[in-house]
C-alpha positions in Angstrom: 52.0 46.5 15.8 52.7 48.6 18.7 51.4 47.5 22.0 48.7 49.6 23.6 50.0 51.2 26.6 47.5 51.9 29.4 48.2 53.9 32.6 47.1 52.3 35.8 44.7 54.3 37.9 45.1 51.8 40.7 46.6 54.5 42.8 43.0 55.6 43.7 42.9 52.5 46.1 46.1 52.9 47.7 46.2 53.8 51.4 47.0 57.2 52.5 50.6 56.7 52.7 50.7 55.0 49.5 49.0 57.8 47.9 51.2 60.5 49.6 54.4 58.3 48.3 53.3 58.1 44.6 52.4 61.8 44.7 56.0 62.6 45.7 57.4 60.3 43.2 55.3 61.9 40.6 56.6 65.2 41.4 60.2 64.0 41.2 59.7 62.3 37.8 57.4 65.0 36.0 59.4 68.1 37.2 61.3 69.3 34.3 60.4 66.3 32.3 60.7 67.3 28.5 58.3 64.4 27.4 55.5 65.9 29.5 55.9 69.8 29.1 52.2 70.8 29.7 50.9 69.3 32.7 47.2 70.2 33.2 47.7 70.7 36.9 50.8 73.1 37.4 53.7 71.7 39.5 53.1 74.5 41.9 49.5 73.6 42.6 50.2 69.9 42.8 52.9 70.5 45.3 50.7 72.5 47.4 47.8 69.7 47.3 50.4 67.2 48.4 51.8 69.2 51.1 48.1 69.8 52.3 47.4 66.1 52.3 50.7 65.2 54.0 49.9 67.7 56.7 46.3 66.3 56.9 47.6 62.8 57.5 49.7 64.0 60.5 46.7 65.9 62.0 44.4 63.0 61.6 46.6 60.9 63.6 45.4 62.8 66.6 41.8 61.6 66.0 38.7 63.6 65.6 36.0 63.7 63.2 37.1 67.4 61.9 40.6 66.0 61.2 39.2 62.9 59.5 37.1 64.9 57.3 39.9 67.4 56.4 42.2 64.7 55.5 39.6 62.9 53.3 39.1 66.1 51.4 42.7 66.6 50.9 43.1 63.1 49.6 40.1 63.5 47.2 41.7 66.7 45.7 45.2 65.2 45.5 43.8 62.1 43.6 41.7 64.2 41.5 44.9 66.0 40.4 46.7 62.7 39.9 43.9 61.6 37.8 44.4 64.6 35.4 48.1 64.1 35.1 47.4 60.4 34.4 45.0 61.3 31.8 47.6 63.7 30.1 50.3 61.0 30.2 47.8 58.7 28.7 47.1 61.1 25.8 50.7 61.2 24.8 51.3 57.2 25.3 50.6 56.4 21.8 53.7 58.5 20.6 56.0 57.2 23.2 57.7 53.9 24.1 56.9 52.1 27.5 60.2 53.1 28.9 59.4 56.8 28.2 56.0 56.5 29.7 57.4 55.0 32.7 59.7 58.2 33.3 56.4 59.9 34.3 56.2 57.9 37.5 52.8 56.3 36.8 52.5 52.5 36.4 51.4 50.8 33.2 48.8 48.2 33.2 50.4 45.0 32.8 48.5 42.0 30.9 50.6 39.6 32.9 48.8 38.9 36.3 51.7 37.0 37.7 52.7 38.9 41.1 56.1 40.7 41.0 57.1 41.6 44.5 60.3 43.7 44.6 63.5 42.4 46.2 64.8 44.0 49.6 67.3 46.6 48.8 70.8 46.3 49.7 73.1 49.4 50.4 76.0 50.9 52.2 76.8 54.3 53.8 79.7 56.6 53.2 80.7 59.4 55.7 83.6 60.8 53.7 81.9 64.2 53.5 81.2 65.9 56.7 77.6 66.5 57.8 76.4 63.9 55.1 75.9 60.3 54.6 76.0 58.9 51.0 74.1 56.1 50.1 75.6 53.3 47.8 72.4 51.4 46.7 72.2 48.3 44.4 69.3 48.7 41.9 66.3 46.8 42.6 64.8 45.0 39.4 61.6 46.8 38.5 61.7 49.4 41.0 60.2 52.8 40.1 62.0 54.8 43.0 63.4 54.4 46.5 62.0 55.6 49.8 64.6 56.4 52.5 63.9 56.8 56.1 66.4 57.7 59.1 66.5 57.6 62.8 68.6 58.8 65.6 69.2 56.2 68.3 66.0 54.8 69.3 64.0 57.8 68.0 61.2 57.5 65.4 62.0 56.9 61.8 61.9 60.1 59.8 61.2 60.5 56.0 64.3 61.4 54.0 62.7 61.6 50.6 61.9 59.4 47.6 64.3 59.0 44.9 63.8 58.1 41.2 67.1 56.0 40.8 70.1 54.6 42.8 72.1 57.9 42.0 72.9 60.9 44.3 70.9 59.7 47.3 72.4 61.6 50.2 71.4 62.6 53.7 72.5 66.1 54.4 72.8 68.7 57.2 73.7 66.1 59.7 75.3 66.5 63.2 79.1 65.4 63.4 79.5 62.6 66.0 75.9 61.7 65.8 74.9 58.0 64.9 72.3 57.7 62.3 70.2 54.6 61.4 69.1 54.3 57.9 66.6 52.0 55.8 65.4 51.9 52.4 62.7 50.3 50.5 62.0 50.0 46.9 58.7 51.5 45.2 56.7 49.6 42.5 56.1 46.0 41.8 52.8 44.2 42.5 52.9 45.1 46.1 53.7 48.9 45.8 56.6 48.4 48.1 59.5 46.0 48.9 60.3 44.9 52.4 62.3 47.6 54.3 66.1 47.0 54.0 68.2 45.8 57.0 69.1 48.9 58.9 72.5 50.4 58.3 74.0 52.5 60.9 77.0 55.0 60.8 78.3 58.0 62.4 78.1 61.4 60.7 81.7 63.2 60.5 
């Protein structure tokens, strides 16, 4: 008898950065995914909702009741769209395997309540191609994706993207002669994220 697959809706309780991170992952996973061809919220509309929420998070950091209210509204709109996507994936789950469902980016409810934190990622950088740093990352068990950040010198950490697997992770449009710091964390597991990796530093050529 085939095990019933249920999509987790726990993302509604994530913090703001967690919701935004998952939204980006869902866009990466569901864009041109032939298993889920008829998304009830179009990719263009969803992308606009995610961008609005991300901008609202940035604005709310400045404080103020208006910015906080706008962020809440943007979050509610994005979570509503995520729920619609989740319901669509759930409707197709009976015809799919668990591994196929997981390609959507959504979590599956696990009857095993044992915590499953993710290991800290380990990676190296390669500057063989000018203006680029390629990432050679060892896969983390049970990770759904990988979030990468970079910084220049003692500057702030900047988002470099969320990647669904360990392949083709590249920092581009870099300045030759500039030293970049890079860190990566795995997405998924019982804690949403792994710990950040050790920072790896390399000069762009």
